[in-house]
Backbone as a printed PyTorch tensor [residue, N CA C, xyz], in Angstrom:
tensor([[[ -28.7550,   24.7080, -104.8070],
         [ -28.8750,   24.0740, -103.9240],
         [ -27.8280,   23.2170, -102.8380]],

        [[ -27.8990,   23.7560, -101.7220],
         [ -26.6610,   23.2020, -100.7920],
         [ -26.3810,   21.3280, -100.7320]],

        [[ -25.2250,   21.7030, -100.9020],
         [ -24.6510,   19.8510, -100.9190],
         [ -24.7830,   19.5900,  -99.2800]],

        [[ -25.9210,   18.6390,  -99.1200],
         [ -25.9380,   17.7000,  -97.7660],
         [ -24.2710,   17.3490,  -97.4320]],

        [[ -24.1010,   17.4860,  -95.9830],
         [ -22.8390,   16.8700,  -95.5110],
         [ -21.9380,   17.6700,  -95.7560]],

        [[ -21.7750,   19.0200,  -96.3480],
         [ -20.8620,   20.0640,  -96.7370],
         [ -21.0560,   21.2920,  -96.3030]],

        [[ -21.7810,   21.3580,  -95.2680],
         [ -22.3610,   22.5500,  -94.9780],
         [ -23.3660,   22.9670,  -95.5990]],

        [[ -24.3110,   22.3290,  -95.9360],
         [ -25.8820,   23.0160,  -96.5920],
         [ -27.0230,   22.6960,  -95.4610]],

        [[ -27.5050,   23.6330,  -96.0310],
         [ -28.7730,   24.0890,  -94.7710],
         [ -30.0640,   22.7420,  -94.9700]],

        [[ -30.2420,   22.0410,  -93.9020],
         [ -31.2760,   20.9100,  -93.9550],
         [ -32.4130,   21.2220,  -92.9770]],

        [[ -33.4380,   20.5450,  -93.7330],
         [ -34.7000,   20.9380,  -92.7730],
         [ -35.0580,   19.6930,  -92.2660]],

        [[ -35.5100,   19.3640,  -91.0860],
         [ -35.6390,   18.1800,  -90.3250],
         [ -37.4590,   18.6450,  -89.2470]],

        [[ -38.1230,   17.3710,  -89.2570],
         [ -38.8210,   17.4920,  -88.0220],
         [ -38.2480,   17.6350,  -86.9240]],

        [[ -39.0330,   18.2500,  -86.0100],
         [ -38.5360,   18.1640,  -84.2730],
         [ -39.2100,   17.3240,  -83.9130]],

        [[ -38.7060,   16.8560,  -82.6930],
         [ -39.9110,   15.8570,  -81.8020],
         [ -41.0490,   16.0290,  -81.4220]],

        [[ -41.3110,   18.0520,  -81.8500],
         [ -42.2050,   18.4730,  -81.3020],
         [ -43.1460,   18.6310,  -82.4620]],

        [[ -43.1690,   17.9770,  -83.6470],
         [ -43.8650,   18.0430,  -84.6890],
         [ -43.6950,   18.9620,  -85.6250]],

        [[ -42.8810,   19.9380,  -85.3060],
         [ -42.6610,   21.2800,  -86.3070],
         [ -41.2560,   21.0420,  -87.0430]],

        [[ -41.0110,   22.0560,  -87.6580],
         [ -39.9200,   21.7950,  -88.5650],
         [ -38.6290,   22.8910,  -88.0290]],

        [[ -37.6120,   22.4160,  -87.8130],
         [ -36.7050,   23.2540,  -87.6810],
         [ -35.7260,   23.1120,  -88.3470]],

        [[ -34.7490,   24.1340,  -88.3010],
         [ -33.3290,   23.9990,  -89.2460],
         [ -32.0080,   23.9380,  -88.6090]],

        [[ -30.9890,   23.1620,  -89.4510],
         [ -29.8540,   22.9410,  -88.7220],
         [ -28.8080,   22.6790,  -89.6150]],

        [[ -27.4720,   22.8740,  -89.1510],
         [ -26.6480,   23.1130,  -90.3720],
         [ -26.1470,   21.3940,  -90.2190]],

        [[ -25.7170,   20.8440,  -91.5610],
         [ -24.7560,   19.6240,  -91.2380],
         [ -23.3700,   19.9440,  -91.1640]],

        [[ -22.6380,   19.0640,  -90.5100],
         [ -21.1460,   19.5630,  -90.6670],
         [ -20.6690,   19.3050,  -92.0970]],

        [[ -19.6280,   20.2850,  -92.3110],
         [ -18.7510,   20.4410,  -93.4420],
         [ -17.5180,   19.4760,  -93.0360]],

        [[ -17.9190,   18.0440,  -94.0180],
         [ -17.0980,   17.4340,  -93.7920],
         [ -16.0550,   17.0600,  -94.9730]],

        [[ -15.9660,   18.4180,  -95.3880],
         [ -14.4420,   18.4570,  -96.1030],
         [ -13.0430,   18.5070,  -95.2410]],

        [[ -13.0110,   19.5310,  -94.2670],
         [ -11.6990,   19.2550,  -93.8120],
         [ -11.6040,   17.8880,  -93.1060]],

        [[ -12.4210,   17.1260,  -92.5400],
         [ -12.3610,   15.8540,  -91.8670],
         [ -11.8130,   14.9040,  -93.3190]],

        [[ -12.7410,   15.1420,  -94.2290],
         [ -12.1000,   14.5770,  -95.2590],
         [ -10.5860,   14.6830,  -95.8560]],

        [[ -10.1900,   15.7740,  -95.6590],
         [  -8.4030,   16.2480,  -95.6090],
         [  -7.6370,   15.7650,  -95.3930]],

        [[  -8.1970,   15.5920,  -93.7480],
         [  -7.0200,   15.0380,  -93.0150],
         [  -7.1280,   13.3700,  -93.0310]],

        [[  -8.4320,   12.5800,  -93.0600],
         [  -8.1790,   11.3610,  -93.2110],
         [  -8.0370,   10.7110,  -94.2110]],

        [[  -8.8130,   11.1530,  -95.5350],
         [  -8.5340,   10.3200,  -96.7350],
         [  -7.2810,    9.9020,  -97.2350]],

        [[  -6.2860,   10.7960,  -97.2540],
         [  -5.2490,    9.9660,  -97.2850],
         [  -4.7780,    9.1180,  -96.8500]],

        [[  -4.8850,    9.1950,  -95.4380],
         [  -4.2590,    7.8130,  -94.3160],
         [  -5.2500,    6.6800,  -94.6650]],

        [[  -6.4550,    6.7610,  -95.0050],
         [  -7.2280,    5.8470,  -95.0480],
         [  -7.0430,    5.0670,  -96.3250]],

        [[  -6.5160,    5.5650,  -97.3340],
         [  -6.2730,    5.2620,  -98.4350],
         [  -5.1540,    4.6300,  -98.5790]],

        [[  -4.0720,    4.9910,  -97.5190],
         [  -3.0570,    4.1890,  -97.4810],
         [  -2.8450,    2.8350,  -96.1920]],

        [[  -3.8760,    3.2240,  -95.4600],
         [  -4.0220,    1.8070,  -94.5950],
         [  -4.4360,    1.0000,  -95.7460]],

        [[  -5.8790,    1.0480,  -96.6780],
         [  -6.0610,    0.0320,  -97.2760],
         [  -5.1170,   -0.7150,  -98.1860]],

        [[  -3.9520,    0.3780,  -98.4780],
         [  -2.8820,   -0.2620,  -99.3110],
         [  -2.0340,   -1.1540,  -98.7320]],

        [[  -2.3230,   -1.3220,  -97.4850],
         [  -1.5210,   -2.0730,  -96.6310],
         [  -2.2200,   -3.5690,  -96.2650]],

        [[  -3.4140,   -3.6880,  -96.4250],
         [  -4.2320,   -4.9230,  -96.2120],
         [  -4.1080,   -5.6300,  -97.0500]],

        [[  -4.2710,   -6.7910,  -96.8680],
         [  -4.1710,   -8.0460,  -97.5370],
         [  -5.6990,   -8.3500,  -98.4720]],

        [[  -5.6770,   -9.0800,  -99.3740],
         [  -6.8870,   -9.3330,  -99.5640],
         [  -8.0380,   -9.6740,  -98.5470]],

        [[  -9.1730,   -9.0150,  -98.1320],
         [  -9.6690,   -9.7920,  -97.1070],
         [ -11.1920,   -9.0250,  -96.7060]],

        [[ -11.6670,   -9.4190,  -96.1150],
         [ -13.0330,   -8.9090,  -95.4820],
         [ -12.9330,   -8.4010,  -94.4240]],

        [[ -13.6990,   -7.1990,  -93.9290],
         [ -13.3750,   -6.4470,  -92.9350],
         [ -15.1730,   -5.4000,  -92.6180]],

        [[ -15.2550,   -5.0640,  -91.2710],
         [ -16.3860,   -4.4740,  -90.9470],
         [ -15.7970,   -2.6790,  -90.7350]],

        [[ -16.5290,   -1.7980,  -91.2460],
         [ -16.2860,   -0.5250,  -90.8490],
         [ -15.4930,   -0.2690,  -89.4210]],

        [[ -16.1830,   -1.0270,  -88.3110],
         [ -16.2740,   -0.7710,  -86.8970],
         [ -14.7500,   -1.5570,  -87.0670]],

        [[ -14.1340,   -2.6470,  -87.1340],
         [ -13.1320,   -3.2630,  -87.1600],
         [ -12.1170,   -2.3230,  -87.8280]],

        [[ -11.9150,   -1.8930,  -89.1460],
         [ -11.2490,   -0.7330,  -89.9950],
         [ -11.1500,    0.4880,  -89.1410]],

        [[ -11.8090,    0.7390,  -88.5940],
         [ -11.3500,    1.8860,  -87.3790],
         [ -10.8400,    1.5730,  -86.1220]],

        [[ -10.9010,    0.3930,  -85.8130],
         [  -9.9480,   -0.0990,  -84.6160],
         [  -8.3850,   -0.2230,  -85.1440]],

        [[  -8.3400,   -0.8330,  -86.3860],
         [  -6.9630,   -0.9810,  -86.8890],
         [  -6.1910,    0.6550,  -87.2670]],

        [[  -7.1470,    1.2990,  -87.8180],
         [  -6.9660,    2.9700,  -88.0900],
         [  -6.6520,    3.8880,  -86.7100]],

        [[  -7.0730,    3.7420,  -85.8600],
         [  -6.7680,    4.2510,  -84.7200],
         [  -5.6460,    3.5820,  -83.9160]],

        [[  -5.1430,    2.4060,  -83.9150],
         [  -4.5340,    1.5060,  -83.0480],
         [  -2.7380,    2.3550,  -83.7760]],

        [[  -2.4910,    2.5180,  -84.5790],
         [  -1.3840,    3.3560,  -84.8770],
         [  -1.5790,    5.0260,  -84.3910]],

        [[  -0.5300,    5.3750,  -83.8900],
         [  -0.6010,    6.8670,  -83.1990],
         [  -0.8100,    8.2580,  -83.8830]],

        [[  -0.0190,    7.6640,  -85.2830],
         [  -0.0780,    9.2790,  -86.1840],
         [  -1.7830,    9.2500,  -86.5610]],

        [[  -2.0530,    7.7020,  -86.6370],
         [  -3.6250,    7.6060,  -87.4980],
         [  -4.6740,    8.1340,  -86.3120]],

        [[  -3.9570,    8.1640,  -84.5030],
         [  -5.0320,    8.0850,  -84.3830],
         [  -5.2020,    9.7320,  -83.7760]],

        [[  -3.8660,    9.9810,  -84.1330],
         [  -4.2240,   11.8280,  -83.8690],
         [  -4.9630,   12.3600,  -84.8900]],

        [[  -4.6490,   11.9280,  -85.9340],
         [  -5.5170,   12.7410,  -87.5830],
         [  -6.9140,   12.0360,  -87.1770]],

        [[  -7.7410,   11.2210,  -86.8720],
         [  -8.9670,   10.8940,  -86.0210],
         [  -9.2250,   11.6760,  -85.5050]],

        [[  -8.6560,   12.2970,  -84.1610],
         [  -8.9830,   13.2520,  -83.1350],
         [  -8.6890,   14.6660,  -83.8140]],

        [[  -8.1870,   14.8360,  -84.7090],
         [  -7.7570,   16.1130,  -85.4970],
         [  -9.1840,   16.5890,  -86.3590]],

        [[  -9.3700,   15.2180,  -87.0010],
         [ -10.3400,   15.1590,  -88.0310],
         [ -12.1160,   15.2920,  -87.3670]],

        [[ -12.1420,   14.7540,  -85.8070],
         [ -12.8860,   14.7090,  -85.1170],
         [ -13.2900,   16.6370,  -84.7640]],

        [[ -12.5730,   17.0800,  -84.5460],
         [ -12.1710,   18.4170,  -84.0470],
         [ -13.1700,   19.3790,  -85.1170]],

        [[ -12.8950,   19.3020,  -86.1750],
         [ -13.6080,   19.8730,  -87.4220],
         [ -15.0850,   19.8350,  -87.2890]],

        [[ -15.5920,   18.8200,  -86.8140],
         [ -17.1850,   18.3480,  -86.8530],
         [ -17.9570,   19.0650,  -86.1160]],

        [[ -17.5860,   19.8060,  -85.3170],
         [ -18.5600,   20.6930,  -84.2420],
         [ -18.3400,   20.3570,  -82.7560]],

        [[ -19.0250,   20.2750,  -81.8650],
         [ -18.6920,   20.2370,  -80.2790],
         [ -19.4240,   19.3300,  -79.9680]],

        [[ -20.5210,   18.5360,  -80.4550],
         [ -21.3120,   17.6560,  -79.9630],
         [ -20.4270,   16.2980,  -80.0000]],

        [[ -19.9700,   15.6760,  -79.0940],
         [ -19.1310,   14.6240,  -79.3870],
         [ -19.6830,   13.7610,  -79.9810]],

        [[ -21.2450,   13.1370,  -79.8610],
         [ -21.6470,   11.9210,  -80.3130],
         [ -22.2990,   12.3540,  -81.9050]],

        [[ -22.5980,   13.5000,  -82.2750],
         [ -23.0590,   14.2960,  -83.5980],
         [ -21.6650,   13.8990,  -84.7450]],

        [[ -20.6570,   14.4040,  -83.9790],
         [ -19.5930,   14.2720,  -84.6320],
         [ -18.7510,   12.7340,  -84.7910]],

        [[ -19.1240,   12.1180,  -84.0320],
         [ -18.4100,   10.5210,  -84.1110],
         [ -19.3420,   10.1490,  -85.3080]],

        [[ -20.6700,   10.2680,  -85.1250],
         [ -21.8270,    9.9400,  -86.2560],
         [ -21.4370,   10.3900,  -87.5450]],

        [[ -20.9380,   11.6210,  -87.6160],
         [ -20.2670,   12.0820,  -89.1050],
         [ -18.7960,   11.7870,  -89.4690]],

        [[ -18.3640,   11.1590,  -88.5910],
         [ -16.8630,   10.8630,  -89.0190],
         [ -16.7430,    9.6270,  -89.4490]],

        [[ -17.6450,    8.5030,  -88.8070],
         [ -18.1680,    7.1860,  -88.8820],
         [ -18.8150,    6.9230,  -90.2910]],

        [[ -20.1160,    7.7160,  -89.8480],
         [ -20.6160,    7.3160,  -91.0960],
         [ -20.8750,    8.6160,  -92.2890]],

        [[ -20.0290,    9.3230,  -92.2570],
         [ -19.8490,   10.4870,  -93.5770],
         [ -18.4430,   10.5150,  -93.7290]],

        [[ -17.6530,   10.1330,  -93.0870],
         [ -15.9810,   10.6310,  -93.8310],
         [ -15.8540,    9.3250,  -93.8560]],

        [[ -15.3040,    8.7130,  -92.9130],
         [ -14.8870,    7.2140,  -93.0790],
         [ -15.6170,    5.9020,  -93.7600]],

        [[ -17.0340,    6.1920,  -93.8710],
         [ -17.6530,    5.2670,  -94.7910],
         [ -17.5780,    5.3810,  -96.2950]],

        [[ -17.6130,    7.2980,  -96.1810],
         [ -17.5140,    7.4510,  -97.7270],
         [ -16.4740,    7.0380,  -98.4850]],

        [[ -15.1740,    7.1260,  -97.5190],
         [ -13.9800,    7.2020,  -98.3800],
         [ -13.6170,    5.5200,  -98.5530]],

        [[ -14.3640,    4.9730,  -97.6270],
         [ -14.4360,    3.1940,  -97.9830],
         [ -15.1430,    2.8930,  -99.2500]],

        [[ -16.0000,    3.5280,  -99.0840],
         [ -16.8010,    3.3970, -100.3210],
         [ -16.4360,    3.9170, -101.6550]],

        [[ -15.7160,    4.7400, -101.5400],
         [ -14.8450,    5.3770, -103.0420],
         [ -13.5550,    5.0380, -103.1170]],

        [[ -13.1910,    3.8740, -102.4390],
         [ -12.3700,    3.2010, -102.9780],
         [ -12.1340,    2.0250, -103.7240]],

        [[ -11.7310,    2.2770, -105.2280],
         [ -11.7010,    1.3230, -106.3520],
         [ -11.2760,    0.1040, -105.7220]],

        [[ -10.8760,   -0.3540, -104.6250],
         [  -9.8830,   -1.4850, -104.1450],
         [ -10.9090,   -2.2220, -103.6450]],

        [[ -12.0050,   -1.2740, -102.7490],
         [ -12.6390,   -2.3050, -101.7250],
         [ -14.1320,   -2.4110, -102.5490]],

        [[ -15.0370,   -3.3220, -102.1480],
         [ -16.2030,   -3.7210, -102.8630],
         [ -17.1700,   -3.9030, -101.1550]],

        [[ -18.9410,   -3.2790, -101.6130],
         [ -19.3350,   -3.1630, -100.3580],
         [ -19.8900,   -4.6620, -100.2120]],

        [[ -19.6230,   -5.3210,  -99.3240],
         [ -20.0380,   -6.6510,  -99.0740],
         [ -21.6400,   -6.2860,  -97.9250]],

        [[ -22.0970,   -5.5780,  -98.0030],
         [ -23.7510,   -6.0050,  -96.9170],
         [ -23.0090,   -5.2110,  -95.8090]],

        [[ -24.3740,   -5.1190,  -94.9990],
         [ -24.6290,   -4.5190,  -93.9020],
         [ -24.3770,   -5.6380,  -92.8270]],

        [[ -23.5980,   -5.1510,  -91.4040],
         [ -23.3670,   -5.5190,  -90.6070],
         [ -25.0700,   -5.7410,  -89.7250]],

        [[ -24.6710,   -6.9210,  -89.0460],
         [ -26.4260,   -7.1440,  -88.5730],
         [ -26.0970,   -7.0260,  -87.0820]],

        [[ -27.1270,   -6.5880,  -86.6510],
         [ -27.2000,   -6.1630,  -85.1250],
         [ -27.0650,   -7.3140,  -84.2690]],

        [[ -27.2490,   -8.7070,  -84.9370],
         [ -26.6140,   -9.6180,  -84.2300],
         [ -25.3160,  -10.2020,  -83.9000]],

        [[ -24.4600,   -9.2860,  -84.3870],
         [ -22.7480,   -9.1680,  -84.7170],
         [ -22.1570,   -8.3090,  -83.4900]],

        [[ -22.2920,   -8.3350,  -82.3670],
         [ -21.9290,   -6.7340,  -81.6500],
         [ -20.5330,   -6.5030,  -81.6200]],

        [[ -19.8170,   -7.7410,  -81.7940],
         [ -18.2990,   -7.4540,  -82.1710],
         [ -17.9400,   -6.1570,  -83.3890]],

        [[ -19.2320,   -6.1620,  -84.6840],
         [ -18.4300,   -5.3860,  -85.7450],
         [ -19.5500,   -4.4820,  -85.8420]],

        [[ -20.7990,   -4.0990,  -84.8050],
         [ -21.9560,   -3.3240,  -84.9440],
         [ -21.1300,   -1.8410,  -84.0280]],

        [[ -21.1790,   -0.8600,  -84.9290],
         [ -20.4900,    0.4370,  -84.8820],
         [ -21.4780,    1.1750,  -84.1020]],

        [[ -21.5200,    1.6240,  -82.8270],
         [ -22.7790,    2.6580,  -82.3900],
         [ -22.6300,    4.0520,  -83.2390]],

        [[ -21.9010,    4.2500,  -83.6330],
         [ -21.9190,    5.4720,  -84.6430],
         [ -22.7010,    5.9790,  -85.6930]],

        [[ -22.6750,    4.6120,  -86.6200],
         [ -23.1240,    4.1530,  -88.3200],
         [ -23.6730,    3.3440,  -88.5010]],

        [[ -24.6580,    2.9450,  -89.5190],
         [ -24.9830,    1.5790,  -90.0960],
         [ -23.6420,    1.0480,  -90.5150]],

        [[ -22.8870,    0.0720,  -89.8340],
         [ -21.6490,   -0.3190,  -90.5640],
         [ -21.9950,   -1.1480,  -91.0950]],

        [[ -20.8310,   -1.6090,  -92.3420],
         [ -20.7520,   -1.9420,  -93.4710],
         [ -19.4410,   -3.4060,  -93.4090]],

        [[ -20.0690,   -4.1870,  -93.8760],
         [ -19.2070,   -5.0710,  -94.5640],
         [ -18.1950,   -4.5190,  -95.7630]],

        [[ -16.7870,   -4.7950,  -95.9490],
         [ -16.0400,   -4.4980,  -96.8390],
         [ -14.9060,   -5.4440,  -97.2890]],

        [[ -15.3210,   -5.7880,  -98.6560],
         [ -13.9440,   -6.6350,  -99.0610],
         [ -13.1320,   -5.8460, -100.2910]],

        [[ -11.7210,   -6.3130,  -99.7950],
         [ -10.3360,   -5.9100, -100.5770],
         [ -10.2590,   -7.2130, -101.4070]],

        [[ -10.6460,   -6.7560, -102.5820],
         [ -10.2990,   -7.7210, -103.5070],
         [  -9.1580,   -7.4520, -104.3460]],

        [[  -8.2060,   -6.3250, -104.1130],
         [  -6.8180,   -6.5960, -105.2030],
         [  -5.7570,   -6.1340, -104.1020]]])
């Protein structure tokens, strides 16, 4: 069975009621680029709570990490919006979820626009160590 998010074949309903196949992006190369940098940034954070959107803003404020972010985005296909959705929702969010130093602290509410990420369902994260 294909691994969703790792280049597997996925079937979805089209807008016209039929079925169409599409390939989900292989997020492996983007993870390889970003995961070590995400892990490193988390290590520098104090005990705190932050949103996915805020984490990404801090991440790309550093020129080296910003270049890595752009390189990872290029691995996710030609459509910039779909690439950003995969990058924010599948790559960065998964890296945050998998870091043992962080705990999921809930989803960002739509009435908190400063923390809403237009490319994923933004979450709150709490660093406890």
